[in-house]
C-alpha positions as CSV (number, residue, x, y, z in Angstrom):
1,M,18.6,4.1,33.4
2,K,17.8,4.5,29.7
3,L,15.6,7.4,28.4
4,S,14.7,8.1,24.8
5,Y,12.6,10.6,22.9
6,S,10.1,10.3,20.0
7,L,10.0,13.4,17.8
8,G,7.6,13.7,14.8
9,S,4.0,13.7,14.2
10,L,3.1,17.1,15.7
11,L,6.3,18.8,14.5
12,S,7.4,20.3,11.2
13,I,10.7,19.0,9.7
14,S,12.6,22.1,10.9
15,E,11.1,21.8,14.4
16,L,12.1,18.2,14.6
17,L,15.7,18.9,13.6
18,T,15.9,21.8,16.1
19,C,14.6,19.5,18.9
20,A,17.0,16.8,18.0
21,Q,19.9,19.3,18.2
22,K,18.7,20.6,21.6
23,L,18.9,17.1,23.0
24,A,22.7,17.3,22.7
25,R,22.5,19.0,26.1
26,Y,20.9,15.9,27.6
27,P,21.8,13.1,25.3
28,P,19.2,10.3,25.3
29,D,19.7,6.7,24.6
30,T,17.8,6.9,21.3
31,I,16.0,9.6,19.2
32,W,13.1,7.8,17.6
33,V,11.3,9.2,14.5
34,P,7.8,8.0,13.6
35,E,6.5,7.4,10.2
36,T,2.8,7.8,9.5
37,W,1.7,9.7,6.4
38,G,4.1,12.7,6.7
39,M,7.8,12.5,6.9
40,E,9.6,9.6,5.2
41,N,11.6,7.8,7.9
42,F,15.0,7.1,6.4
43,A,15.4,10.6,5.0
44,M,14.6,12.0,8.5
45,L,16.9,9.6,10.3
46,S,19.7,10.7,7.9
47,A,19.2,14.3,8.9
48,V,18.7,13.6,12.6
49,C,21.9,11.6,13.0
50,Q,23.8,14.7,11.9
51,K,22.3,16.6,14.9
52,T,23.1,14.1,17.6
53,Q,25.5,11.5,18.9
54,S,22.7,9.3,20.3
55,R,21.3,6.3,18.6
56,V,18.6,7.0,16.0
57,G,15.6,4.7,15.5
58,S,12.6,4.2,13.3
59,S,9.4,3.9,15.3
60,I,8.0,2.4,13.3
61,I,8.5,1.4,9.7
62,N,5.6,-0.8,8.7
63,I,6.4,-4.1,7.0
64,F,3.9,-3.8,4.1
65,S,4.9,-0.6,2.3
66,R,8.5,-1.6,1.6
67,S,10.2,-4.9,0.8
68,P,12.5,-6.3,3.5
69,A,15.5,-6.0,1.2
70,L,14.8,-2.3,0.7
71,V,14.4,-1.7,4.4
72,A,17.7,-3.5,5.0
73,M,19.3,-1.3,2.4
74,G,17.9,1.8,4.2
75,A,19.0,0.6,7.6
76,A,22.5,-0.2,6.3
77,T,22.7,3.2,4.8
78,I,21.7,5.0,8.0
79,D,24.0,2.8,10.0
80,T,26.9,3.8,7.8
81,I,26.1,7.6,7.8
82,S,25.6,7.5,11.7
83,N,28.7,5.3,12.2
84,G,26.8,2.4,13.8
85,R,23.9,4.2,15.6
86,M,20.9,2.8,13.8
87,V,18.1,1.0,15.5
88,L,15.4,-0.5,13.3
89,G,11.9,-0.4,14.6
90,L,9.4,-2.5,12.7
91,G,5.7,-3.0,13.0
92,A,2.7,-4.5,11.2
93,S,0.8,-1.2,11.3
94,S,-3.0,-1.6,10.7
95,I,-5.5,-2.3,7.9
96,P,-6.5,1.3,7.3
97,I,-2.9,2.5,6.9
98,V,-1.7,-0.5,4.9
99,E,-4.7,-1.0,2.6
100,D,-6.2,2.6,2.4
101,L,-3.0,4.6,2.4
102,H,-0.6,2.2,0.7
103,G,-2.9,0.1,-1.4
104,T,-1.4,-3.2,-0.2
105,K,-3.3,-6.2,1.2
106,F,-2.9,-6.6,5.0
107,A,-2.5,-10.3,5.4
108,N,-0.6,-12.8,7.6
109,P,1.3,-10.1,9.7
110,L,3.0,-12.6,12.0
111,K,4.5,-14.8,9.3
112,R,5.4,-11.7,7.3
113,M,7.2,-10.2,10.3
114,Q,9.1,-13.4,11.0
115,E,10.4,-13.6,7.4
116,Y,11.0,-9.9,7.3
117,V,13.4,-10.0,10.2
118,E,15.1,-13.1,8.9
119,I,15.7,-11.3,5.5
120,V,16.9,-8.1,7.0
121,R,19.5,-9.9,9.1
122,L,20.6,-12.0,6.2
123,V,21.1,-8.8,4.1
124,M,23.1,-7.1,6.9
125,S,25.4,-10.1,7.0
126,G,26.7,-9.3,3.6
127,K,26.2,-12.8,2.3
128,K,24.6,-13.7,-1.0
129,I,20.9,-14.5,-0.3
130,D,18.8,-17.2,-1.8
131,Y,15.7,-17.1,0.4
132,H,12.5,-19.0,-0.1
133,G,9.8,-18.4,2.4
134,Q,6.0,-18.6,2.5
135,I,5.7,-14.9,1.7
136,F,9.1,-13.7,0.3
137,S,11.5,-15.2,-2.2
138,L,14.8,-13.6,-3.0
139,K,17.4,-14.9,-5.4
140,G,21.0,-13.7,-5.6
141,F,20.7,-10.6,-3.5
142,T,24.0,-9.2,-2.1
143,L,24.3,-5.9,-0.3
144,L,26.9,-3.8,-2.2
145,I,27.9,-1.6,0.7
146,K,29.5,-2.8,3.9
147,P,27.9,-1.1,7.0
148,P,29.9,-0.7,10.2
149,R,28.0,-3.6,11.9
150,P,26.8,-6.9,10.6
151,H,23.9,-6.8,13.1
152,I,21.6,-3.8,13.6
153,P,19.3,-4.0,16.6
154,I,15.7,-4.8,15.6
155,Y,12.8,-3.8,17.8
156,L,9.3,-4.9,17.1
157,A,6.1,-2.9,17.9
158,A,3.8,-5.4,19.6
159,I,0.2,-5.0,20.8
160,N,-1.6,-8.3,20.7
161,Q,-0.2,-11.4,22.5
162,K,0.9,-13.3,19.4
163,M,3.1,-10.4,18.3
164,V,4.4,-10.0,21.8
165,E,5.4,-13.7,21.8
166,L,7.1,-13.3,18.4
167,T,9.0,-10.3,19.6
168,W,10.5,-12.1,22.5
169,Q,11.5,-15.0,20.2
170,I,13.3,-13.1,17.4
171,A,13.8,-9.4,18.3
172,D,16.4,-7.4,20.2
173,G,13.8,-5.2,21.8
174,A,10.1,-4.5,22.1
175,I,8.2,-1.2,21.5
176,F,5.0,-0.9,23.4
177,Y,2.4,1.9,23.1
178,L,-0.8,2.7,24.9
179,R,-0.7,-0.3,27.3
180,P,-2.2,0.2,30.8
181,I,0.7,0.3,33.2
182,S,-0.6,-2.6,35.3
183,E,-1.1,-4.8,32.2
184,M,2.3,-3.9,30.9
185,K,4.0,-4.7,34.2
186,A,2.4,-8.2,34.2
187,T,3.3,-8.8,30.5
188,I,6.9,-7.7,30.9
189,S,7.4,-9.8,34.1
190,R,6.0,-12.9,32.3
191,M,7.9,-12.4,29.1
192,Q,11.3,-11.5,30.6
193,R,11.4,-14.8,32.4
194,K,11.5,-16.4,28.9
195,R,14.2,-14.3,27.5
196,T,15.6,-10.9,28.5
197,I,15.3,-8.1,25.9
198,D,15.2,-4.3,26.0
199,V,11.6,-3.2,26.6
200,A,10.9,0.3,25.1
201,S,7.5,1.8,25.7
202,Q,6.4,5.1,24.2
203,F,4.3,7.5,26.3
204,I,2.3,10.5,25.2
205,T,4.0,13.2,27.2
206,C,2.7,16.7,28.0
207,V,4.7,18.9,30.5
208,S,3.6,22.3,31.6
209,E,3.8,24.5,34.7
210,D,0.0,24.8,34.1
211,E,-1.3,21.3,34.8
212,D,-4.6,22.0,33.2
213,L,-3.0,22.8,29.9
214,A,-0.9,19.6,30.1
215,V,-3.9,17.5,30.9
216,E,-6.0,18.9,28.0
217,R,-3.2,18.3,25.5
218,A,-2.7,14.7,26.7
219,K,-6.5,14.1,26.6
220,K,-6.7,15.3,23.0
221,T,-3.8,13.2,21.8
222,L,-5.1,10.1,23.6
223,A,-8.6,10.7,22.2
224,F,-7.1,10.9,18.7
225,Y,-5.5,7.5,18.9
226,V,-8.5,5.9,20.5
227,S,-10.7,7.4,17.7
228,V,-8.7,6.5,14.6
229,G,-6.7,3.6,15.9
230,E,-9.0,0.6,16.0
231,I,-6.3,-1.8,17.2
232,Y,-5.6,0.5,20.2
233,R,-9.2,1.0,20.9
234,K,-9.9,-2.7,21.0
235,F,-6.9,-3.5,23.1
236,L,-7.8,-0.8,25.7
237,A,-11.4,-2.0,25.7
238,K,-10.2,-5.5,26.7
239,N,-7.8,-4.1,29.3
240,G,-10.0,-2.0,31.6
241,F,-11.3,0.8,29.5
242,E,-14.3,-0.6,27.7
243,S,-16.8,2.1,28.6
244,E,-14.3,5.0,28.2
245,T,-13.2,3.9,24.7
246,A,-16.8,3.4,23.7
247,A,-17.7,6.9,24.8
248,I,-14.7,8.5,23.1
249,Y,-15.4,6.7,19.8
250,D,-19.2,7.4,19.9
251,E,-18.5,11.1,20.3
252,Y,-15.9,11.0,17.5
253,R,-18.5,9.5,15.1
254,K,-20.9,12.3,16.1
255,S,-18.7,15.3,16.1
256,G,-15.1,14.3,15.1
257,L,-12.2,15.4,17.3
258,T,-13.7,18.6,18.6
259,S,-14.9,17.4,22.0
260,N,-14.4,13.7,22.3
261,Y,-11.3,14.3,24.4
262,E,-13.7,15.3,27.3
263,F,-14.5,11.6,27.7
264,V,-10.9,10.7,28.5
265,T,-10.9,9.9,32.3
266,K,-8.3,10.5,35.0
267,K,-7.9,6.8,35.3
268,M,-6.9,6.6,31.6
269,L,-4.4,9.4,32.0
270,D,-2.9,7.9,35.1
271,S,-2.4,4.5,33.4
272,L,-1.4,5.5,29.8
273,V,0.4,8.9,29.6
274,I,2.8,11.2,31.3
275,C,1.3,14.6,31.9
276,G,1.2,17.5,34.3
277,T,3.8,19.7,36.0
278,P,7.5,18.8,35.8
279,E,7.5,17.3,39.3
280,K,4.5,15.2,38.7
281,C,5.9,14.0,35.3
282,K,9.2,12.9,36.9
283,K,7.3,10.8,39.4
284,Q,5.2,9.2,36.7
285,L,8.4,8.3,34.8
286,M,9.8,6.5,37.9
287,D,6.5,4.5,38.1
288,I,7.2,3.4,34.5
289,Y,10.7,2.2,35.3
290,E,9.3,0.3,38.3
291,A,6.8,-1.5,35.9
292,G,9.8,-3.1,34.1
293,V,10.2,-0.7,31.2
294,T,13.9,-0.5,30.4
295,Q,13.7,2.3,27.9
296,P,10.8,4.8,28.3
297,I,10.3,6.8,25.2
298,I,9.1,10.4,25.8
299,Q,6.7,11.3,22.9
300,F,6.8,15.1,22.8
301,N,3.5,16.8,22.6
302,P,4.1,20.6,22.4
303,I,2.0,23.0,24.4
304,G,2.1,26.5,23.0
305,N,5.5,27.6,21.6
306,V,7.3,24.5,20.4
307,E,10.8,25.4,21.4
308,E,9.8,26.7,24.8
309,S,7.7,23.6,25.4
310,F,10.6,21.3,24.4
311,D,13.1,23.2,26.6
312,L,10.8,22.6,29.6
313,L,10.4,18.9,28.6
314,I,14.1,18.2,28.4
315,R,14.9,20.2,31.6
316,T,12.3,18.0,33.3
317,F,13.8,14.7,32.3
318,G,17.3,15.5,31.4
319,V,20.3,14.7,33.6
320,K,23.7,16.4,32.7
């Protein structure tokens, strides 16, 4: 069974690289590195691939802040440096990130994603590109380097149903996040009957011998995403957590992130995250496999000392 790790948002650059190196003891399928408004993804993947023999993946690069040709160049570069271990994770991101942080208009994400994937694959083929789409037009582009593979696996982050449908039509894999496990099981079962792809799903993961500490850390992380991520908040509200998300968001508007995590319920934790003692977390991971996820992604949320917390995490899930 595949198992992967996501390292990033709560770590410094040096901590991330140390954690990546520690994973050599329990090599995962993929080490995914997120990109939000901190570390730049391709630079980090270049560093991470020197610390591991596992695949390295972007989770996710948004399709508005870079051109598809530039992303293809970056992916080809990392695939060359890593000797064929790059996985390209793409996503539409959200209006606040695209418009407020990058100053780009968020428009027509589905069509943009479709053309983006087409162009990346054309670039990787090494052929001269003359492309005329609804959104992108390229004339005479040819990649000057020859990466080890003409095809890099492309995974798409998918939340709403239209993006899920597109993912199963054009991608090598899906990346899910913050989907209730019952909803995810039904979606995976339905979509895999159309076409079988790798289904990765990232889970906020907090492991501690003190279960109360793990639960509090998980609640705070989940409350953050519900508060600042409108797309996640709306999706969860439509899928069984309307009152909970409303309470979390209302408290966020009143007092910020200081206490809104107290409105995260046990039902939310049981359905959306991995948290608790090592034994409890291992059982939760098995439930995720049973839901049809083929590549669970452990999103490391440190509790206390980062290295000690990570050591416990990889001992919990690692198999020599």
